[in-house]
TITOR-652572 format. One record per residue (C-alpha): residue number from 1; residue in one letter; chain; x, y, z. Coordinates in steps of 0.2 Angstrom, whole numbers, plus 2048, in hexadecimal, padded with zeros to 3 digits. Layout:
N
> NUM_A_A_X_Y_Z
...
//
This chain:
192
> 1_X_A_508_300_B10
> 2_X_A_508_301_AFD
> 3_X_A_50D_2F2_AF4
> 4_X_A_517_2F5_AE4
> 5_X_A_515_2E8_AD7
> 6_X_A_525_2E0_ACE
> 7_X_A_522_2EA_ABE
> 8_X_A_522_2FB_AC7
> 9_X_A_531_2F5_AD2
> 10_X_A_53B_2F1_AC2
> 11_X_A_536_302_ABA
> 12_X_A_53B_30C_ACA
> 13_X_A_54B_303_ACC
> 14_X_A_550_304_AB9
> 15_X_A_552_2F1_AB8
> 16_X_A_557_2EB_AA7
> 17_X_A_54D_2DE_A9E
> 18_X_A_555_2CD_AA0
> 19_X_A_554_2C4_A8F
> 20_X_A_555_2B1_A8E
> 21_X_A_558_2AF_A7B
> 22_X_A_550_2B3_A6B
> 23_X_A_53F_2AB_A6B
> 24_X_A_53F_2AB_A58
> 25_X_A_544_2B6_A4A
> 26_X_A_538_2B8_A3C
> 27_X_A_53A_2BB_A29
> 28_X_A_52E_2BB_A1A
> 29_X_A_52E_2AD_A0E
> 30_X_A_526_2AA_9FD
> 31_X_A_51F_299_A00
> 32_X_A_51E_291_A12
> 33_X_A_51E_27F_A0C
> 34_X_A_52D_282_A00
> 35_X_A_536_28B_A0F
> 36_X_A_533_27D_A1B
> 37_X_A_538_26F_A0F
> 38_X_A_548_279_A0A
> 39_X_A_54D_27C_A1C
> 40_X_A_54A_26A_A21
> 41_X_A_553_263_A12
> 42_X_A_562_26E_A12
> 43_X_A_564_273_A24
> 44_X_A_55B_265_A2E
> 45_X_A_550_272_A36
> 46_X_A_540_26A_A3D
> 47_X_A_52F_273_A3B
> 48_X_A_529_275_A4D
> 49_X_A_51A_281_A4C
> 50_X_A_50E_287_A3E
> 51_X_A_502_295_A42
> 52_X_A_4F5_29B_A34
> 53_X_A_4E8_2A8_A36
> 54_X_A_4DD_2B4_A2B
> 55_X_A_4E0_2C2_A37
> 56_X_A_4F0_2C9_A3E
> 57_X_A_4EE_2C8_A51
> 58_X_A_4F8_2D8_A55
> 59_X_A_4F0_2E4_A48
> 60_X_A_4E0_2DB_A45
> 61_X_A_4E3_2DE_A32
> 62_X_A_4DA_2D1_A27
> 63_X_A_4EA_2C9_A1F
> 64_X_A_4EB_2B6_A1F
> 65_X_A_4FC_2B0_A23
> 66_X_A_506_2A0_A26
> 67_X_A_513_2A1_A34
> 68_X_A_51F_293_A35
> 69_X_A_52C_28F_A42
> 70_X_A_53C_285_A3F
> 71_X_A_548_27E_A4D
> 72_X_A_559_285_A4A
> 73_X_A_560_27B_A59
> 74_X_A_563_27F_A6B
> 75_X_A_553_288_A6E
> 76_X_A_555_294_A5F
> 77_X_A_547_296_A53
> 78_X_A_547_29D_A41
> 79_X_A_535_2A2_A3B
> 80_X_A_52D_2A7_A2B
> 81_X_A_51D_2AF_A25
> 82_X_A_515_2AC_A15
> 83_X_A_509_2BA_A11
> 84_X_A_501_2B7_A00
> 85_X_A_4F6_2C7_9FF
> 86_X_A_505_2D2_A00
> 87_X_A_510_2D8_9F2
> 88_X_A_51E_2CC_9ED
> 89_X_A_52C_2CD_9F9
> 90_X_A_53C_2D6_9F4
> 91_X_A_54B_2DB_9FE
> 92_X_A_552_2EC_A04
> 93_X_A_55A_2F3_9F4
> 94_X_A_563_300_9FE
> 95_X_A_56D_2F3_A08
> 96_X_A_57A_2E8_A01
> 97_X_A_575_2D6_9FF
> 98_X_A_583_2D0_A0B
> 99_X_A_57D_2DA_A1A
> 100_X_A_56C_2D2_A1F
> 101_X_A_56E_2C0_A22
> 102_X_A_56A_2B1_A2E
> 103_X_A_579_2AA_A36
> 104_X_A_578_298_A3E
> 105_X_A_586_290_A47
> 106_X_A_58D_27F_A43
> 107_X_A_598_274_A4F
> 108_X_A_5A9_277_A47
> 109_X_A_5B3_27A_A37
> 110_X_A_5B1_268_A31
> 111_X_A_59E_269_A33
> 112_X_A_59F_27A_A29
> 113_X_A_5A9_272_A1B
> 114_X_A_59E_263_A1A
> 115_X_A_58E_26E_A1A
> 116_X_A_596_278_A0B
> 117_X_A_598_267_A02
> 118_X_A_587_261_A06
> 119_X_A_57F_272_A00
> 120_X_A_58A_272_9F0
> 121_X_A_585_260_9EC
> 122_X_A_573_266_9EC
> 123_X_A_577_274_9E0
> 124_X_A_577_282_9EC
> 125_X_A_584_28F_9E9
> 126_X_A_58F_292_9F8
> 127_X_A_59C_29F_9FC
> 128_X_A_5AA_29C_A08
> 129_X_A_5B0_296_A14
> 130_X_A_5B5_2A8_A18
> 131_X_A_5C1_2AA_A27
> 132_X_A_5BA_2B8_A33
> 133_X_A_5C9_2B5_A3F
> 134_X_A_5BE_2AE_A4D
> 135_X_A_5B2_2A4_A43
> 136_X_A_5B1_29D_A31
> 137_X_A_5A1_29F_A26
> 138_X_A_599_299_A16
> 139_X_A_58B_2A3_A0E
> 140_X_A_57C_29E_A03
> 141_X_A_56A_2A2_9FF
> 142_X_A_559_29A_A04
> 143_X_A_54B_299_9F7
> 144_X_A_544_2AA_9FD
> 145_X_A_554_2B3_9FA
> 146_X_A_55A_2B4_A0C
> 147_X_A_56C_2B3_A0E
> 148_X_A_572_2A6_A1A
> 149_X_A_582_2A3_A23
> 150_X_A_589_294_A2C
> 151_X_A_597_298_A38
> 152_X_A_5A3_28E_A42
> 153_X_A_5AC_296_A50
> 154_X_A_5BF_295_A50
> 155_X_A_5C4_2A3_A5C
> 156_X_A_5CC_2A1_A6D
> 157_X_A_5C5_2A7_A7E
> 158_X_A_5D3_2B5_A7E
> 159_X_A_5CE_2BB_A6C
> 160_X_A_5BB_2BC_A71
> 161_X_A_5C0_2C6_A81
> 162_X_A_5CB_2D2_A77
> 163_X_A_5BC_2D5_A6A
> 164_X_A_5B0_2D8_A79
> 165_X_A_5BD_2E4_A81
> 166_X_A_5BF_2EF_A71
> 167_X_A_5AD_2EE_A6B
> 168_X_A_5A8_2FE_A74
> 169_X_A_5B7_307_A6E
> 170_X_A_5B4_302_A5C
> 171_X_A_5A2_307_A5C
> 172_X_A_5A6_318_A64
> 173_X_A_5B4_31B_A57
> 174_X_A_5A8_316_A49
> 175_X_A_59B_321_A4F
> 176_X_A_5A6_330_A4D
> 177_X_A_5B0_32B_A3D
> 178_X_A_5A5_31F_A33
> 179_X_A_5B6_316_A2F
> 180_X_A_5BB_305_A34
> 181_X_A_5C4_305_A45
> 182_X_A_5D4_2FA_A45
> 183_X_A_5D2_2F3_A57
> 184_X_A_5CE_2E2_A50
> 185_X_A_5D6_2E3_A3F
> 186_X_A_5DF_2D3_A44
> 187_X_A_5CF_2C9_A40
> 188_X_A_5D2_2C9_A2D
> 189_X_A_5E5_2C9_A2D
> 190_X_A_5E5_2B7_A33
> 191_X_A_5EA_2A9_A27
> 192_X_A_5DD_29C_A22
//
């Protein structure tokens, strides 16, 4: 009798990968210490891990780096790399600045409004709150130029169920027309 290991068994049965959550999401930063200090001061994120090497483990490239990990709450980790031997970081000039962002959830709208006041008191320019129908958000930038969003959920179970129901229909229509489907137009038609 031939024993099939669990990896071969998963392949043969087309078993899907079972993800638990994001382990971490990593971005580049200009200065690791400045980034740690900023996230601790403004978003109360604790530095949990710092890894520094002179050689990249995956590629073996001789490129010193500092990799920092910040606790974003509930097992979520936001990480950054400082890579001083590379050209200065920029952003994707072909993508509008509002597209690429890091969104973090706060407890409720009161916490969102308080966060805006706290950030503005520290001379950070904040946009919003913006009503997205099932959540409200504020937007601002970190010292590296990354756009950040703080969001507070406001939707009902029924609203989220309807969004989930129409999502595949919307993606299919978008794929064919490249025009915004109207299945969820109600999101931005609500009063504040």
